C-alpha positions as CSV (number, residue, x, y, z in Angstrom):
1,M,30.5,-10.8,-4.2
2,S,29.7,-12.3,-7.7
3,T,32.5,-12.7,-10.3
4,Y,30.1,-12.5,-12.8
5,T,32.2,-11.3,-15.9
6,S,31.3,-9.8,-19.3
7,E,32.5,-12.9,-21.0
8,S,29.1,-14.7,-19.4
9,V,27.1,-12.3,-21.6
10,T,25.7,-13.8,-24.5
11,D,26.6,-12.6,-27.8
12,N,23.5,-12.3,-29.6
13,K,22.7,-8.9,-30.6
14,C,20.4,-7.0,-28.0
15,P,17.7,-5.4,-30.1
16,F,17.8,-2.6,-27.7
17,P,20.4,0.0,-27.4
18,H,23.2,-0.9,-25.0
19,G,27.1,-0.7,-24.7
20,N,29.8,0.6,-22.6
21,N,29.9,3.9,-24.9
22,D,27.3,6.6,-23.5
23,N,27.2,7.8,-27.3
24,E,26.2,4.9,-28.3
25,I,23.0,5.0,-26.1
26,N,22.5,8.7,-26.8
27,N,22.6,8.2,-30.4
28,S,20.7,5.2,-31.1
29,N,17.2,5.5,-32.8
30,K,14.7,4.1,-30.2
31,N,11.7,2.7,-31.2
32,V,9.5,3.3,-28.6
33,S,6.3,3.8,-30.4
34,G,5.2,0.0,-30.0
35,N,5.4,-0.9,-33.8
36,I,5.2,-4.3,-33.8
37,N,3.7,-4.7,-37.3
38,G,6.6,-4.2,-38.9
39,N,7.8,-5.9,-42.6
40,E,8.5,-9.3,-40.8
41,A,5.1,-9.8,-39.5
42,N,2.6,-12.2,-41.5
43,S,-1.0,-11.6,-40.4
44,G,-1.5,-15.2,-40.5
45,G,-2.3,-16.2,-44.3
46,N,0.0,-18.9,-45.5
47,N,1.8,-20.8,-42.8
48,A,3.9,-23.0,-45.2
49,E,6.1,-19.9,-45.8
50,L,7.0,-19.2,-42.4
51,P,10.1,-20.8,-40.9
52,A,10.2,-23.6,-37.9
53,M,8.9,-21.8,-34.9
54,S,10.0,-22.5,-31.6
55,Y,9.7,-20.9,-28.0
56,E,12.8,-19.4,-28.3
57,T,12.6,-18.0,-31.8
58,Y,9.1,-16.6,-31.2
59,L,10.2,-15.0,-28.3
60,Q,13.7,-13.8,-29.0
61,V,14.9,-15.2,-25.8
62,N,18.3,-15.3,-26.5
63,K,18.2,-11.6,-27.5
64,L,16.4,-10.5,-24.7
65,L,18.5,-12.1,-22.1
66,S,21.4,-10.7,-23.6
67,C,20.2,-7.2,-23.1
68,H,22.5,-6.5,-19.8
69,R,25.6,-4.8,-19.6
70,P,26.2,-4.4,-15.9
71,R,28.1,-0.8,-15.4
72,S,30.2,-3.0,-12.7
73,I,31.9,-5.2,-14.6
74,V,32.7,-2.3,-17.2
75,F,34.4,-0.1,-14.2
76,N,35.3,-2.9,-11.6
77,G,35.9,-5.9,-14.0
78,R,33.5,-8.1,-11.8
79,M,29.5,-7.7,-11.4
80,A,28.1,-6.0,-8.1
81,H,25.6,-9.0,-7.5
82,D,22.4,-7.1,-6.9
83,E,22.9,-5.0,-10.0
84,H,21.6,-8.2,-12.1
85,L,18.4,-7.4,-10.4
86,F,18.1,-3.8,-10.8
87,I,18.3,-4.3,-14.5
88,I,16.2,-7.1,-14.6
89,I,13.3,-5.2,-12.9
90,H,13.7,-2.0,-14.9
91,Q,13.7,-3.9,-18.2
92,A,10.5,-5.5,-16.9
93,F,9.0,-1.9,-16.2
94,E,10.0,-0.8,-19.5
95,L,8.2,-3.9,-21.1
96,W,5.3,-3.3,-19.3
97,F,4.9,0.2,-20.2
98,Q,5.0,-1.0,-23.9
99,A,2.5,-3.1,-23.1
100,I,0.3,-0.2,-21.4
101,L,0.9,2.1,-24.4
102,F,-0.2,-0.6,-27.0
103,E,-3.3,-0.6,-25.2
104,I,-3.5,3.4,-24.7
105,D,-3.6,3.7,-28.4
106,S,-5.6,0.9,-29.2
107,I,-8.5,2.6,-27.2
108,R,-7.7,6.1,-28.3
109,E,-8.2,4.4,-31.9
110,I,-11.6,3.3,-31.0
111,F,-12.7,6.7,-29.6
112,M,-11.2,8.4,-32.8
113,R,-13.3,6.3,-35.5
114,K,-15.2,7.9,-38.3
115,D,-18.4,7.4,-39.8
116,P,-17.8,5.1,-42.5
117,N,-20.6,7.1,-44.7
118,D,-19.0,10.5,-43.7
119,A,-15.1,10.6,-43.0
120,N,-15.6,14.2,-41.2
121,K,-18.4,12.7,-38.8
122,D,-17.0,11.0,-35.8
123,L,-18.5,8.1,-34.6
124,D,-19.1,7.6,-31.0
125,P,-18.6,4.3,-29.9
126,D,-21.4,2.0,-29.1
127,E,-22.1,-0.6,-26.5
128,N,-20.1,-3.3,-27.8
129,S,-16.9,-1.1,-28.4
130,L,-17.2,0.4,-24.9
131,R,-17.0,-3.1,-23.6
132,V,-13.7,-3.4,-25.8
133,V,-12.2,-0.2,-23.9
134,A,-13.4,-1.4,-20.7
135,D,-11.7,-4.7,-21.0
136,R,-8.6,-3.2,-22.1
137,L,-8.7,-0.5,-19.5
138,S,-9.1,-3.2,-17.0
139,R,-6.0,-5.1,-18.3
140,I,-3.8,-1.6,-17.8
141,V,-5.1,-1.9,-14.3
142,T,-3.9,-5.1,-13.4
143,I,-0.8,-4.5,-15.0
144,W,0.1,-1.3,-12.9
145,N,-0.8,-3.1,-10.0
146,L,1.6,-5.6,-11.1
147,L,4.0,-2.9,-11.8
148,T,3.3,-1.5,-7.9
149,Q,4.3,-5.1,-6.7
150,Q,6.9,-5.4,-8.4
151,I,8.5,-2.5,-6.3
152,T,8.8,-5.2,-3.4
153,V,11.3,-7.3,-5.6
154,I,13.7,-4.3,-5.9
155,E,13.3,-3.9,-1.9
156,T,15.1,-6.9,-1.3
157,M,18.0,-5.3,-2.5
158,S,19.6,-3.5,0.6
159,P,20.9,0.2,0.6
160,L,24.1,-1.0,1.1
161,N,24.3,-3.1,-1.9
162,F,22.7,-0.8,-3.9
163,M,25.9,1.7,-2.9
164,E,27.9,-0.9,-4.6
165,F,26.8,0.1,-8.1
166,R,25.0,3.3,-7.8
167,G,27.5,5.8,-8.2
168,L,28.3,4.0,-11.6
169,L,24.7,4.9,-13.2
170,S,25.3,8.8,-13.1
171,P,23.6,10.4,-15.3
172,A,21.3,7.9,-16.0
173,S,18.0,8.0,-14.1
174,G,14.3,6.7,-13.9
175,F,13.4,10.0,-14.9
176,Q,14.5,9.6,-18.0
177,S,12.0,6.6,-18.9
178,L,10.6,7.9,-22.3
179,Q,8.0,5.1,-22.4
180,F,6.9,6.3,-18.9
181,R,6.3,9.9,-20.2
182,L,4.5,8.9,-23.3
183,I,2.3,7.2,-21.1
184,E,1.6,10.2,-19.2
185,N,1.2,12.4,-22.1
186,K,-1.2,10.1,-23.8
187,L,-3.5,9.7,-21.1
188,G,-3.6,13.6,-20.8
189,L,-1.3,14.8,-18.3
190,K,-1.0,18.7,-19.1
191,H,2.4,19.9,-19.4
192,E,1.4,22.8,-16.7
193,K,0.9,20.4,-13.8
194,R,4.3,18.9,-14.0
195,N,6.7,19.7,-11.5
196,T,10.0,20.8,-13.0
197,C,13.3,18.5,-12.5
198,G,16.2,21.0,-10.8
199,G,14.3,24.1,-12.3
200,Q,13.8,22.9,-16.0
201,P,10.9,20.9,-17.8
202,Y,11.0,17.3,-18.1
203,T,11.8,17.7,-21.7
204,E,15.4,18.5,-21.0
205,Q,16.2,15.3,-20.0
206,F,15.7,13.7,-23.9
207,D,17.6,13.9,-27.0
208,V,16.4,15.3,-30.2
209,N,14.5,12.5,-31.6
210,E,12.6,11.2,-28.2
211,N,11.4,15.1,-27.8
212,Q,10.0,14.6,-31.1
213,L,7.9,11.8,-30.0
214,L,7.5,13.8,-26.7
215,K,5.8,16.3,-28.7
216,K,3.8,14.2,-31.2
217,S,2.5,12.5,-28.0
218,T,1.1,16.0,-26.9
219,D,-0.2,17.3,-30.3
220,E,-2.2,14.2,-31.1
221,F,-5.5,13.7,-29.2
222,T,-5.0,12.6,-25.8
223,L,-7.4,9.6,-24.1
224,F,-8.4,12.8,-21.5
225,F,-9.8,14.7,-24.5
226,L,-11.3,11.8,-26.3
227,V,-13.3,10.9,-23.2
228,E,-14.3,14.6,-22.7
229,R,-15.6,14.7,-26.4
230,W,-17.4,11.2,-25.8
231,L,-19.1,12.3,-22.7
232,S,-20.1,15.8,-23.8
233,R,-22.0,14.0,-26.5
234,L,-23.9,11.6,-24.7
235,P,-27.6,11.8,-26.4
236,E,-29.2,11.6,-23.3
237,L,-28.0,15.0,-22.4
238,H,-29.3,16.4,-25.5
239,A,-32.8,15.2,-24.7
240,K,-35.7,17.0,-26.3
241,P,-37.6,18.9,-24.9
242,T,-36.6,18.4,-21.0
243,N,-32.9,17.9,-21.1
244,F,-30.8,16.0,-18.2
245,L,-29.4,19.2,-16.5
246,N,-33.2,20.5,-15.9
247,I,-34.2,17.1,-14.6
248,Y,-31.2,16.5,-12.2
249,T,-31.8,20.3,-10.8
250,E,-35.2,19.6,-9.7
251,A,-34.5,16.2,-8.5
252,M,-31.6,17.6,-6.3
253,K,-33.7,20.4,-5.2
254,S,-36.5,18.0,-4.2
255,Y,-33.9,16.1,-2.1
256,L,-31.9,18.8,-0.2
257,G,-35.5,20.1,0.6
258,H,-36.6,17.0,2.1
259,N,-33.5,16.6,4.3
260,R,-34.0,20.2,5.5
261,D,-37.7,19.8,6.3
262,I,-37.2,16.4,8.3
263,A,-34.4,18.5,10.4
264,L,-36.6,21.5,10.8
265,A,-39.3,19.2,12.0
266,Q,-37.3,18.0,14.7
267,T,-35.5,21.3,15.6
268,A,-37.5,24.1,17.7
269,D,-34.3,26.1,18.4
270,E,-34.6,29.3,16.5
271,E,-30.6,29.4,16.1
272,S,-30.7,26.0,15.2
273,R,-33.1,26.3,12.6
274,K,-31.4,29.4,11.3
275,R,-28.6,27.2,10.9
276,L,-30.5,24.7,9.0
277,H,-31.5,27.0,6.6
278,E,-27.9,27.9,6.4
279,D,-26.5,24.8,5.5
280,Y,-29.7,24.2,2.9
281,E,-28.1,27.3,0.9
282,N,-24.7,26.0,1.0
283,N,-25.7,22.8,-0.1
284,M,-27.8,24.2,-3.0
285,K,-24.6,26.2,-4.2
286,T,-22.2,23.1,-3.8
287,S,-24.6,20.7,-5.3
288,F,-25.6,22.1,-8.3
289,I,-23.5,23.1,-11.4
290,N,-23.8,26.6,-12.4
291,E,-22.3,27.0,-15.6
292,S,-20.1,30.4,-15.3
293,D,-18.7,29.1,-11.9
294,Y,-17.9,25.5,-13.0
295,N,-16.0,27.4,-16.0
296,A,-14.3,29.7,-13.5
297,S,-12.8,26.1,-11.5
298,V,-12.0,24.6,-14.7
299,Q,-9.4,27.8,-15.6
300,T,-8.1,27.6,-11.9
301,G,-7.3,23.9,-12.0
302,N,-9.8,22.7,-9.6
303,R,-11.8,20.8,-12.5
304,S,-10.7,19.2,-15.1
305,F,-13.8,18.0,-17.8
306,N,-15.6,21.0,-19.6
307,Y,-19.0,21.6,-18.4
308,M,-21.0,19.2,-20.4
309,A,-18.5,16.2,-20.2
310,H,-19.1,16.7,-16.0
311,Q,-22.9,16.3,-16.4
312,G,-22.2,13.3,-18.5
313,I,-20.2,12.0,-15.8
314,I,-22.9,12.7,-13.2
315,L,-25.6,10.9,-15.8
316,I,-23.8,7.9,-16.1
317,S,-23.2,7.6,-12.0
318,L,-26.8,8.3,-11.5
319,Y,-27.8,5.8,-13.9
320,S,-25.0,3.5,-13.7
321,E,-27.9,0.2,-12.8
322,E,-29.7,0.7,-16.2
323,T,-28.4,-1.5,-18.7
324,K,-27.7,0.6,-21.3
325,F,-25.3,2.7,-19.0
326,Y,-23.5,-0.5,-17.7
327,Q,-20.5,-0.1,-20.2
328,R,-20.3,3.5,-20.0
329,F,-20.0,3.6,-16.1
330,R,-17.3,0.7,-16.6
331,V,-15.3,2.9,-18.5
332,L,-15.4,5.8,-15.6
333,T,-14.7,3.6,-12.9
334,L,-11.9,2.0,-14.7
335,L,-10.4,5.4,-15.9
336,R,-10.5,6.5,-12.1
337,E,-8.7,3.0,-11.0
338,I,-5.9,3.7,-13.4
339,D,-5.7,7.5,-12.0
340,G,-5.7,5.7,-8.5
341,I,-2.9,2.5,-9.2
342,I,-0.7,5.1,-10.9
343,M,-0.8,7.6,-7.6
344,K,-0.2,4.4,-5.4
345,W,2.5,3.4,-7.7
346,R,4.0,6.9,-7.1
347,F,3.8,6.5,-3.6
348,V,5.1,3.1,-3.1
349,H,7.9,4.2,-5.5
350,S,9.0,7.2,-3.9
351,G,9.0,5.4,-0.7
352,M,11.3,2.6,-2.0
353,V,13.6,5.4,-3.1
354,Q,13.7,7.0,0.3
355,K,14.9,3.7,1.7
356,M,17.4,3.0,-0.9
357,I,19.1,6.6,-0.9
358,G,17.5,8.8,2.0
359,S,17.7,12.4,0.9
360,K,20.4,12.0,-1.5
361,I,20.6,13.7,-5.0
362,G,18.9,11.3,-7.7
363,T,21.3,10.1,-10.2
364,G,19.9,12.1,-13.0
365,G,20.0,15.4,-11.2
366,S,16.7,15.8,-9.5
367,S,16.1,15.9,-5.6
368,G,15.4,12.1,-5.5
369,Y,12.8,11.3,-2.9
370,M,11.5,14.8,-2.6
371,Y,10.9,15.2,-6.5
372,L,9.0,11.7,-6.4
373,K,7.0,12.7,-3.4
374,S,6.1,15.8,-5.1
375,T,4.3,14.0,-7.6
376,V,2.2,11.9,-5.3
377,S,-0.5,14.9,-6.0
378,D,-4.0,15.6,-6.9
379,K,-2.6,17.9,-9.6
380,Y,-1.1,14.4,-11.3
381,K,-4.4,13.1,-11.6
382,I,-5.5,13.3,-14.9
383,F,-9.3,12.3,-14.4
384,Q,-9.9,14.0,-10.9
385,D,-13.1,14.7,-11.4
386,L,-14.2,10.9,-11.2
387,F,-13.2,11.1,-7.8
388,N,-15.5,13.9,-6.5
389,I,-18.6,12.9,-8.2
390,S,-20.3,11.7,-5.2
391,T,-20.7,15.0,-4.3
392,Y,-23.3,15.0,-7.1
393,L,-25.2,11.5,-6.3
394,L,-28.8,11.5,-5.2
395,P,-30.5,8.6,-3.2
396,K,-32.0,6.3,-5.7
397,E,-35.7,7.4,-4.4
398,F,-35.0,10.8,-5.6
399,I,-33.9,9.5,-9.2
400,P,-36.1,10.1,-11.9
401,T,-36.7,7.1,-14.3
402,L,-35.2,7.5,-17.4
403,E,-38.3,6.5,-19.4
404,S,-39.9,9.6,-17.7
405,W,-37.7,12.3,-19.6
406,A,-35.1,10.3,-22.0
407,N,-36.5,10.2,-25.3
């Protein structure tokens, strides 16, 4: 057991809320908006006016390292050894969450740009802007991969050692991570798809100021909404005189009919031939996009993007090897990867919690492992349609050339 005491913590003021008094934490004015452009920032003008810079002063290392307030010291007079690791891991999560929020907001800003000549007209991202979007989405994927690997560091702590201080953490809980909820909201997770915690909505875990930030994050344009709007307005979807949907429908009919005819030529049995015709009709229904049926599936939650945006996804996926579609396809692929890696993180995190506390109730009042396990679900996928797009793909030889229809 470590004899680490409160005197060993540096006196430098921590820039984040902390303390032995719970009111100090609850009443603190948290700045989680990612505002790094404060009054002290200098964007690079006159360096002579800046104070001498060092590694420590630039990164505020002393302040950062002072942000440790082990509860075991407060209550037991000595620190449970593994609490030090536990605090650092979760502080690292929050720093990376801040980085992710910063990237998400910058991507949203790109999709929200206005025409400089008409403030009422949205300006869809060009190829260079899409490259920037894709690069930043890739960074988010890389960070989240790191966060998933970081859970293995927590697992170096044994459940028995965790028990030394876990009882002192209540009612604090990872469920109360404001930045994580902001990430979910800004990506586009809908409120109705969330599971409740103890029968209450997740917002009940946050104070008034925090709920204002959460409401702001849902009132603003989410990344999902902005991507949907962009996909719906792809110029190739609205080509004249022949639009993409008509071209795609004819190509799919040709492909399915080709497969049926090959199978029929190799089958003499009438029952088998009848079954092939039935399979063809079923494939026709599942492989085509009927607008009313599609909209009904959106209402039931089986689809997420609107009818036109779904066509945009198919268009980009079919012509992904065309130069003009390369960055568009990167964006869609990385959005799917973000959903996938977050789902992997949820799974690994829930497994770690099960090993640490079994079926115990969470310190914040949730069902612990069972709650976390329930979030490893397709309904928590924000861009779920991107996972099913292969249903609508065609072999290359059946894909009409762009030149033959897109003007």
